[in-house]
C-alpha positions in Angstrom: 0.0 0.0 0.0 1.2 3.5 -0.8 1.0 4.7 2.8 3.4 1.9 3.8 5.9 3.1 1.2 5.5 6.6 2.5 6.1 5.4 6.1 9.2 3.4 5.1 10.6 6.5 3.3 10.2 8.6 6.5 11.8 5.8 8.6 14.8 5.8 6.3 14.9 9.6 6.4 14.9 9.6 10.2 17.8 7.1 10.3 19.9 9.1 7.8 19.3 12.4 9.6 20.3 10.7 12.9 23.8 10.0 11.7 25.2 13.2 10.2 28.7 11.9 11.0 28.2 9.2 8.3 25.6 10.5 5.9 24.9 13.6 3.8 21.2 12.9 3.0 19.7 13.9 -0.3 15.9 13.5 -0.4 14.2 13.2 -3.7 10.4 13.4 -3.4 7.4 15.3 -4.8 5.2 14.5 -1.8 4.5 17.6 0.2 3.8 15.6 3.4 7.2 13.8 3.1 9.0 17.2 2.5 7.3 18.7 5.6 8.2 15.6 7.7 11.9 15.8 6.6 12.0 19.5 7.4 10.6 18.8 10.8 13.0 15.9 11.5 16.0 17.8 10.1 15.8 20.8 12.4 18.5 19.4 14.7 20.6 18.1 11.8 20.4 20.7 9.0 23.1 19.4 6.7 21.1 17.8 3.9 19.5 18.7 0.6 16.4 18.0 -1.5 16.2 16.8 -5.1 13.6 17.0 -7.8 13.2 15.9 -11.3 13.5 18.7 -13.9 10.1 20.0 -14.9 8.4 18.6 -11.8 7.6 19.9 -8.3 8.7 23.5 -9.2 6.0 25.1 -7.1 6.6 22.9 -4.1 10.3 23.4 -4.0 10.1 27.2 -4.7 8.5 27.4 -1.2 11.5 25.5 0.2 14.3 27.2 -1.5 13.0 30.7 -1.1 11.7 30.4 2.4 12.9 33.4 4.5 12.9 31.4 7.7 15.3 28.7 6.6 15.7 27.9 2.9 17.0 24.5 2.0 19.0 23.7 -1.2 17.3 21.6 -3.9 19.3 19.9 -6.6 17.5 19.6 -10.0 18.3 16.5 -12.0 17.4 15.1 -15.4 17.9 11.7 -17.0 20.4 11.6 -19.8 21.1 8.6 -22.1 19.9 6.5 -25.0 16.3 5.4 -25.4 17.2 1.8 -24.3 18.2 3.1 -20.9 15.7 5.9 -20.7 12.5 4.1 -21.8 12.2 1.8 -18.8 13.0 4.8 -16.5 10.3 6.9 -18.1 7.8 4.1 -18.0 8.4 3.6 -14.3 7.9 7.4 -13.7 4.7 7.4 -15.7 3.4 4.4 -13.7 4.3 6.0 -10.4 2.9 9.4 -11.1 -0.2 8.0 -12.9 -1.2 5.7 -10.1 -4.4 6.6 -8.3 -2.5 6.7 -5.0 0.2 9.0 -6.3 0.5 12.3 -4.5 0.9 14.2 -7.9 -2.1 12.4 -9.3 -4.2 13.2 -6.2 -3.0 16.8 -6.1 -5.0 17.5 -9.4 -8.1 15.7 -8.1 -10.7 18.3 -7.0 -12.6 15.7 -5.0 -9.6 15.1 -2.7 -9.3 17.6 0.1 -6.0 19.0 1.3 -6.5 17.4 4.7 -6.9 14.0 3.0 -3.9 14.6 0.7 -1.5 15.3 3.6 -2.9 12.6 5.9 -0.3 10.9 8.2 0.6 7.5 6.7 0.7 6.0 10.2 -2.9 6.8 10.7 -3.8 5.3 7.3 -1.9 2.1 8.1 -3.7 1.7 11.4 -7.0 1.4 9.5 -5.6 -1.0 7.0 -4.3 -3.5 9.6 -7.8 -4.1 10.8 -9.0 -5.2 7.3 -9.2 -9.0 7.1 -8.2 -9.1 3.4 -4.7 -7.9 4.3 -3.3 -11.0 6.1 -0.1 -11.3 8.1 2.6 -13.6 6.6 1.9 -16.4 9.1 -1.8 -16.5 7.9 -0.9 -16.5 4.2 -2.5 -19.8 3.6 -5.7 -19.0 5.5 -7.4 -21.8 7.4 -5.6 -24.5 5.5 -2.3 -24.3 7.4 0.1 -22.0 9.2 2.9 -20.5 7.2 6.4 -21.3 8.3 8.2 -18.7 10.4 11.0 -16.7 8.7 13.6 -14.2 9.7 14.1 -10.6 8.5 17.5 -11.0 6.9 17.5 -7.3 6.2 17.6 -6.5 9.9 21.2 -6.2 11.0 20.3 -6.9 14.6 18.6 -10.2 13.8 21.5 -11.2 11.6 24.0 -10.4 14.3 22.1 -12.5 16.8 21.7 -15.3 14.3 25.4 -15.3 13.6 26.3 -15.3 17.3 24.0 -18.3 18.0 25.4 -20.2 15.0 29.0 -19.5 16.1 28.2 -21.1 19.5 27.3 -24.3 17.6 30.2 -24.2 15.3 32.4 -26.7 17.3 29.7 -29.1 18.4 30.5 -32.7 17.7 27.6 -34.8 16.3 27.3 -38.5 16.1 25.0 -40.8 14.0 24.2 -44.5 13.7 21.4 -46.5 12.1 18.3 -46.6 14.3 16.2 -49.8 14.5 13.2 -49.2 16.7 15.0 -46.1 18.0 18.1 -48.0 19.1 21.5 -47.1 17.6 23.3 -49.9 15.9 27.0 -50.5 16.4 29.7 -50.5 13.7 32.8 -48.7 12.5 32.8 -45.0 12.9 33.7 -42.7 10.0 34.6 -39.0 10.4 32.5 -36.3 8.8 34.4 -33.3 7.6 33.3 -29.8 6.6 33.4 -29.3 2.8 34.4 -25.7 3.4 37.5 -26.8 5.2 38.2 -30.5 5.4 40.5 -30.0 8.4 37.4 -29.3 10.4 35.5 -32.3 11.8 31.7 -32.1 12.1 31.2 -35.5 13.8 31.2 -39.2 13.1 28.7 -41.7 11.5 28.1 -45.4 11.4 26.6 -46.8 8.3 24.2 -49.7 8.2 25.2 -53.3 7.4 23.1 -56.2 6.2 22.0 -57.3 9.7 20.8 -53.7 10.4 18.9 -53.6 7.2 17.2 -56.9 7.8 16.0 -56.0 11.3 14.8 -52.6 10.2 12.7 -54.1 7.3 11.3 -56.7 9.8 10.2 -54.1 12.3 8.8 -51.7 9.7 6.8 -54.6 8.1 5.4 -55.7 11.5 4.4 -52.1 12.4 2.6 -51.5 9.1 -0.9 -52.8 9.8 -1.3 -50.9 13.1 0.0 -47.7 11.5 -2.2 -48.1 8.4 -5.3 -48.3 10.7 -4.1 -45.4 12.9 -6.6 -42.6 12.6 -5.4 -40.1 10.1 -6.2 -37.3 12.6 -3.5 -38.8 14.9 -1.0 -39.0 12.0 -1.7 -35.4 11.1 -1.3 -34.3 14.7 2.2 -35.9 14.8 3.2 -34.0 11.6 1.9 -30.7 13.0 4.0 -31.3 16.2 7.0 -32.1 14.0 6.6 -28.8 12.2 6.7 -27.0 15.5 9.8 -28.9 16.6 11.6 -28.2 13.4 11.1 -24.5 14.0 12.0 -24.8 17.7 15.3 -26.5 16.8 15.9 -24.4 13.7 19.4 -23.2 14.7 20.7 -26.8 15.2 19.4 -27.8 11.8 20.8 -24.7 10.1 24.2 -25.3 11.8 24.3 -28.9 10.6 23.2 -28.1 7.1 25.9 -25.5 6.8 28.7 -27.5 8.4 27.9 -30.9 6.9 26.3 -29.9 3.6 28.2 -26.7 2.8 24.9 -24.8 2.4 24.9 -21.0 3.1 23.0 -19.7 6.1 20.3 -18.3 3.9 19.9 -21.5 2.0 19.7 -23.5 5.2 17.1 -21.2 6.8 15.0 -21.5 3.6 15.3 -25.3 3.7 14.1 -25.5 7.3 11.1 -23.4 6.3 10.4 -25.7 3.4 10.5 -28.8 5.7 8.1 -27.1 8.1 5.7 -26.4 5.2 5.9 -30.0 4.0 4.8 -31.3 7.5 1.9 -28.9 7.7 0.8 -29.3 4.0 0.9 -33.1 4.1 -0.9 -33.2 7.4 -3.7 -31.2 5.8 -3.6 -33.2 2.6 -3.9 -36.5 4.6 -6.9 -35.2 6.5 -8.6 -34.4 3.2 -7.8 -37.7 1.5 -7.9 -40.3 4.3 -10.5 -38.9 6.8 -13.5 -40.3 5.0 -14.2 -42.4 2.0 -15.3 -40.7 -1.2 -18.9 -41.4 -2.1 -19.2 -42.0 -5.9 -22.3 -41.5 -8.1 -24.3 -44.5 -9.2 -27.8 -45.9 -9.7 -30.3 -46.2 -6.9 -30.1 -49.5 -5.2 -26.4 -49.5 -4.7 -23.8 -47.5 -2.9 -20.2 -46.9 -4.2 -17.3 -45.7 -2.1 -13.6 -45.1 -2.7 -11.1 -45.7 0.2 -7.4 -44.9 0.4 -4.9 -46.8 2.5 -1.1 -47.0 2.9 0.8 -49.4 0.7 3.3 -50.9 3.2 7.0 -50.3 3.8 8.1 -47.3 1.8 11.8 -46.7 1.3 12.7 -43.0 1.1 16.0 -42.3 -0.6 17.0 -38.6 -0.3 19.9 -36.5 -1.7 22.6 -34.5 0.0 21.8 -31.2 -1.7 18.5 -30.7 0.3 19.3 -32.8 3.4 16.4 -31.3 5.4 13.6 -30.3 3.1 13.6 -33.3 0.6 14.4 -35.7 3.4 11.5 -34.5 5.5 9.2 -34.1 2.5 9.6 -37.7 1.4 9.3 -39.2 4.9 6.3 -37.2 6.1 4.4 -37.8 2.9 4.8 -41.6 3.2 3.9 -41.4 6.9 0.9 -39.3 6.4 -0.5 -41.8 3.9 -0.2 -44.6 6.4 3.0 -46.3 5.4 5.9 -47.3 7.6 9.2 -45.8 6.4 12.8 -46.8 5.9 14.6 -43.5 5.7 17.9 -43.7 3.7 19.7 -40.4 3.5 22.7 -39.6 1.3 25.9 -40.6 3.0 27.3 -37.1 2.8 24.6 -35.6 5.1 23.7 -38.4 7.6 24.1 -36.2 10.7 21.5 -33.7 9.5 19.1 -36.5 8.6 19.4 -38.2 12.0 18.5 -34.9 13.8 15.4 -34.7 11.6 14.4 -38.3 12.5 14.9 -37.7 16.2 12.6 -34.7 16.0 10.0 -36.8 14.1 10.2 -39.5 16.9 9.9 -36.7 19.5 6.8 -35.5 17.7 5.1 -38.8 18.3 5.9 -40.9 15.3 6.5 -44.4 16.7 10.1 -45.6 16.5 9.0 -48.9 14.9 7.1 -47.0 12.2 10.1 -44.9 11.2 13.5 -46.7 10.8 16.7 -44.8 10.0 19.1 -46.6 7.7 22.1 -44.6 6.4 23.9 -46.9 4.0 26.0 -46.8 0.9 24.3 -47.0 -2.5 25.7 -50.5 -3.2 24.4 -51.8 0.2 21.0 -50.3 -0.5 20.9 -51.8 -4.0 22.0 -55.2 -2.8 19.9 -55.6 0.4 17.0 -53.1 0.3 15.7 -52.8 -3.2 15.2 -56.6 -3.9 13.5 -57.2 -0.5 9.9 -58.4 -1.0 8.7 -56.4 2.0 9.4 -53.1 0.1 6.1 -51.7 -1.1 7.3 -48.5 -2.7 10.3 -46.3 -3.3 10.5 -42.5 -3.1 13.8 -41.3 -4.7 15.4 -38.0 -5.4 18.8 -38.0 -7.2 20.4 -38.6 -10.5 18.5 -39.9 -13.6 21.0 -42.9 -13.9 20.3 -44.0 -10.3 16.5 -43.7 -10.8 16.8 -45.9 -13.9 18.9 -48.5 -12.0 16.3 -48.6 -9.2 13.5 -49.0 -11.7 15.3 -52.0 -13.3 16.0 -53.6 -9.9 12.4 -53.4 -8.8 11.2 -54.9 -12.1 13.7 -57.7 -11.9 13.3 -58.8 -8.3 9.7 -58.2 -7.3 6.6 -60.1 -8.3 4.4 -57.2 -7.3 4.6 -54.0 -9.4 6.4 -51.7 -6.9 5.8 -48.0 -7.6 8.8 -45.7 -7.9 8.3 -42.0 -7.3 11.4 -40.4 -8.7 12.5 -36.8 -9.0 15.7 -36.4 -10.9 17.9 -33.8 -12.6 17.4 -31.5 -15.5 19.1 -29.7 -18.4 17.3 -26.6 -17.2 17.1 -23.7 -19.7 16.1 -20.0 -19.5 15.1 -18.3 -22.7 15.4 -14.5 -22.9 14.3 -12.5 -26.0 15.1 -8.9 -26.9 12.2 -7.5 -25.0 13.5 -8.8 -21.6 14.4 -6.3 -18.9 18.1 -6.9 -18.7 18.6 -5.9 -15.1 15.9 -8.4 -14.0 17.2 -11.1 -16.4 20.7 -10.9 -15.1 19.7 -10.9 -11.5 17.5 -13.9 -12.0 20.0 -15.8 -14.1 22.8 -15.3 -11.5 20.6 -16.5 -8.7 19.2 -19.4 -10.6 22.6 -20.6 -11.8 24.9 -20.0 -8.8 22.7 -20.1 -5.7 23.7 -23.2 -3.6 26.8 -23.4 -5.8 24.6 -24.6 -8.6 23.8 -27.8 -6.7 20.0 -27.7 -7.1 18.1 -30.0 -9.5 16.2 -26.9 -10.5 19.3 -24.7 -11.2 19.7 -22.9 -14.5 22.3 -24.7 -16.7 21.8 -23.0 -20.1 20.8 -19.4 -20.9 19.5 -18.8 -24.4 19.8 -15.1 -25.2 18.5 -13.4 -28.4 21.4 -12.1 -30.5 20.4 -8.5 -30.2 20.9 -8.4 -26.4 23.6 -11.1 -26.1 26.7 -8.8 -25.8 25.1 -6.5 -23.3 23.8 -9.5 -21.3 27.2 -11.1 -21.1 28.8 -7.9 -19.9 26.2 -7.5 -17.2 26.5 -11.2 -16.2 30.2 -10.8 -15.7 29.7 -7.6 -13.7 27.2 -9.4 -11.4 29.5 -12.4 -11.0 32.3 -10.2 -9.9 30.1 -9.1 -7.0 29.5 -12.7 -5.7 31.0 -13.5 -2.3 32.6 -16.9 -2.1 33.9 -18.5 1.1 32.7 -19.8 4.5 29.0 -20.6 4.3 28.9 -20.2 8.0 29.1 -16.4 7.5 25.8 -14.8 6.5 27.6 -12.5 4.0 28.6 -15.5 1.9 26.8 -16.0 -1.4 28.3 -19.2 -2.5 29.9 -22.0 -0.5 31.7 -25.2 -1.6 30.5 -28.1 -3.7 29.7 -31.1 -1.7 33.0 -33.1 -2.0 36.1 -33.8 -4.0 34.3 -36.1 -6.4 31.9 -33.4 -7.4 34.8 -30.9 -7.7 36.7 -33.3 -10.0 33.7 -33.8 -12.3 33.3 -30.0 -12.7 37.0 -29.6 -13.4 36.9 -32.2 -16.2 33.9 -30.5 -17.7 35.5 -27.1 -17.7 38.6 -28.5 -19.4 36.4 -29.9 -22.2 34.7 -26.5 -22.5 38.0 -24.8 -22.9 38.7 -26.9 -25.9 35.2 -26.9 -27.4 33.7 -23.6 -26.3 34.6 -20.2 -25.0 35.0 -19.6 -21.2 33.9 -16.0 -20.9 34.5 -15.6 -17.2 35.4 -17.4 -14.0 35.0 -15.8 -10.6 38.4 -15.7 -8.8 38.6 -17.8 -5.7 39.6 -15.8 -2.6 42.7 -16.9 -0.7 42.3 -19.3 2.2 40.0 -21.8 0.5 42.6 -24.4 -0.4 41.3 -26.9 2.1 37.7 -26.8 0.8 35.9 -28.2 -2.2 35.5 -24.9 -4.1 34.7 -24.4 -7.7 34.6 -20.9 -9.2 31.3 -19.8 -10.7 31.9 -20.0 -14.5 30.2 -18.5 -17.6 30.8 -20.5 -20.8 29.5 -19.7 -24.3 28.6 -22.7 -26.4 27.2 -23.0 -29.9 24.3 -25.3 -29.2 22.6 -27.3 -26.5 23.7 -30.6 -28.0 27.3 -29.8 -26.9 26.2 -30.8 -23.4 25.8 -34.6 -23.0 24.4 -34.5 -19.5 23.6 -32.4 -16.5 26.5 -30.3 -15.1 25.8 -30.2 -11.4 27.6 -27.1 -10.1 28.1 -23.4 -10.6 28.6 -23.4 -14.4 26.3 -21.3 -16.6 26.3 -22.0 -20.3 25.1 -19.3 -22.8 23.8 -19.8 -26.3 22.9 -17.0 -28.7 19.9 -17.4 -31.0 18.0 -15.4 -33.6 14.4 -14.4 -33.2 13.4 -16.6 -36.2 15.0 -19.6 -34.4 12.7 -19.8 -31.4 11.0 -23.0 -32.6 14.4 -24.6 -33.0 15.3 -23.6 -29.5 12.1 -25.2 -28.1 12.8 -28.3 -30.1 16.4 -28.5 -28.8 15.1 -28.2 -25.2 12.6 -31.0 -25.7 15.2 -33.2 -27.5 17.3 -33.4 -24.3 14.7 -35.7 -22.8 14.8 -33.7 -19.5 11.9 -31.7 -18.4 12.3 -30.2 -14.9 12.4 -26.4 -14.9 12.4 -23.6 -17.5 12.6 -19.9 -17.3 11.2 -17.3 -19.7 12.2 -13.6 -19.8 10.1 -11.7 -22.2 7.5 -8.9 -22.2 5.8 -10.3 -25.4 2.7 -12.4 -24.6 2.8 -14.2 -27.9 6.4 -15.4 -27.3 5.6 -16.5 -23.7 2.5 -18.4 -24.9 4.5 -20.1 -27.7 7.2 -21.3 -25.3 4.8 -22.3 -22.5 2.6 -24.4 -24.8 5.4 -26.3 -26.5 8.1 -27.1 -24.0 7.8 -30.4 -22.1 8.9 -29.3 -18.6 7.3 -29.6 -15.2 7.8 -26.1 -13.8 7.9 -22.9 -15.9 8.9 -19.5 -14.3 8.1 -16.3 -16.2 10.1 -13.1 -15.6 11.5 -14.3 -12.3 14.2 -16.7 -11.1 13.6 -20.5 -11.5 14.5 -21.9 -8.1 12.9 -22.1 -4.7 9.5 -23.7 -5.3 7.1 -23.1 -2.4 5.2 -26.0 -1.0 1.5 -26.0 -2.0 2.1 -22.9 -4.1 4.4 -24.2 -6.8 4.2 -28.0 -6.7 7.6 -29.3 -7.9 8.6 -32.1 -10.2 9.4 -32.9 -13.8 8.7 -35.3 -16.6 10.7 -37.5 -19.0 14.2 -38.0 -17.7 13.5 -35.6 -14.9 11.0 -37.7 -13.0 7.8 -39.7 -12.7 5.5 -37.2 -11.0 3.3 -36.4 -9.2 4.7 -33.2 -8.0 6.1 -32.8 -4.4 4.1 -30.3 -2.4 1.1 -30.7 -4.7 -2.4 -31.9 -4.4 -1.8 -35.3 -6.0 1.5 -36.3 -4.2 0.0 -38.3 -1.3 -2.1 -40.5 -3.7 1.2 -42.0 -5.0 1.9 -43.3 -1.5 -1.6 -45.0 -1.2 -3.6 -47.8 -2.6 -7.2 -47.4 -3.6 -10.1 -49.6 -2.7 -13.6 -49.4 -4.2 -16.5 -50.9 -2.2 -19.8 -51.4 -3.9 -22.9 -52.4 -1.8 -26.1 -53.7 -3.2 -28.5 -51.7 -0.9 -31.5 -53.3 -2.6 -30.6 -56.5 -0.9 -31.1 -55.0 2.5 -34.2 -52.9 1.9 -33.3 -50.6 -0.9 -32.8 -46.8 -0.9 -34.5 -45.8 2.2 -34.1 -42.1 1.4 -35.8 -42.6 -2.0 -38.7 -44.6 -0.4 -39.3 -41.8 2.1 -39.7 -39.1 -0.6 -43.2 -38.0 -1.6 -43.2 -38.5 -5.4 -46.8 -37.2 -5.9 
């Protein structure tokens, strides 16, 4: 609301005026109320000036600059440049000044009194807060569920406190072992090191062996029938408690995510929020799907109902790049649907996963229902996948691993065991000549390099129309030069390490190939002191065509391809030809171009004129097609159905007296 903008302006003005030792404030506004407020606040600190746009506000500032009781200077400025730079500026000015709430617009309205025109924005906001249609962030989803709690990362005091609290956890030693019925298993410990600096130890883990796997499958199988028949209201209650506990222990989870997974503080905070949202969303979804049977239409004399139940023992195999959100999302969906769960996290982030499991148990999930089995991929493939007690697999990871799991299930099981897979993508962003370059570059940099490019949704290839390619490249390089690489445990850090030396080696090999076959336009320099971490510099590479990439490059490498306007259909065909279909971005202000791309690309999530990462649970259900996954989408309305079996019950009501309701009707 405009009054909130006005109030924010005054708050900033007050702060600037309070520090004359640091700032020389320059206030540009055509709002008479704002000018008067600045004059009042600036009485004790008179060293400041006003500014106005040439040709505007002349009458207002004549009163200020010629005032006999204390004139203030006013600097007059005018935009200078080419039409490409000036046009967006002028459009913004027209939109601002032409808006119904604009001071200048209202000044010329004879129906608006002077008293209303200069009304205090604080008073206006007081009336707005009482209006129910303006909801607080926590109530964003209405009665469906509570929104996850966030932090104001623009508040230096909150950031300072957050940093101090995380620093206090920086040396904590964590341990993990497989949990069968909540009891840790014994075995050989392995040290866990920080990918930022491998000299730093995070803790130690024990991985599961064949006996642990066998016992866990036995226990989960025995617990299934009772859990399947557990009232869905109880299961939903446990998940709601789990959401609260995740928020209560947020700092521990963030610390683990940063130290074990190399995630930045911002990424880790967002991940905890996503996990909380999953718990609450699936709790609500389960109540809607499992509380009552669905009555189906049919002829009189019979009744038809559809019931949903859990499948059995679900194995949830989660990745290291989202060790909290995806891990929690898979596990809670399976539990909400009435399945018992074998939770198999990535070996790189076992400590984080165990803390999540402990919180789920603390929330009320029976220990026999949720078993924790950190194990190597080979151990899982040999002893878990072929086991006849496995009723379903939820997997997030590489396409090759998903295909291997699919073959193993088909080969070893008599039943047709469902595989719910979310895999990688050759994710593309298409930008035509109408794109707003500042927004395009900002969104491309965030999409490609956030989380060190280690997101399945991350931007891999940017198609840029020839007319804007050179300018876009120059701006991309400028933006990359501003990225801060280093310790992800510092909130100023933009990009941390890749997960381990194997990932680092694969990226290095790819870049060497690109040096021979393409043009490396820019690599961000690595700061000193990162020699003991798994750091790969964000890189910008120009290639001739998408076919030069034979697979997904999982790291901070952005490939750029130029295209002509007449080649848009060929660009779309090239995207579809990869076989991947996860995310795609479009930057254009042409509705026809957006419609053409949207209707013809085969991808699961399309983002228009924004970045293409950070899907929100229940708002942007996430998942791909083709080589990028099986669907249905995580955090979407159909996800829980994949974890359930359906049962239709048809009753011949005529055999027990017919349709009593129909007989009772007066048909005369």
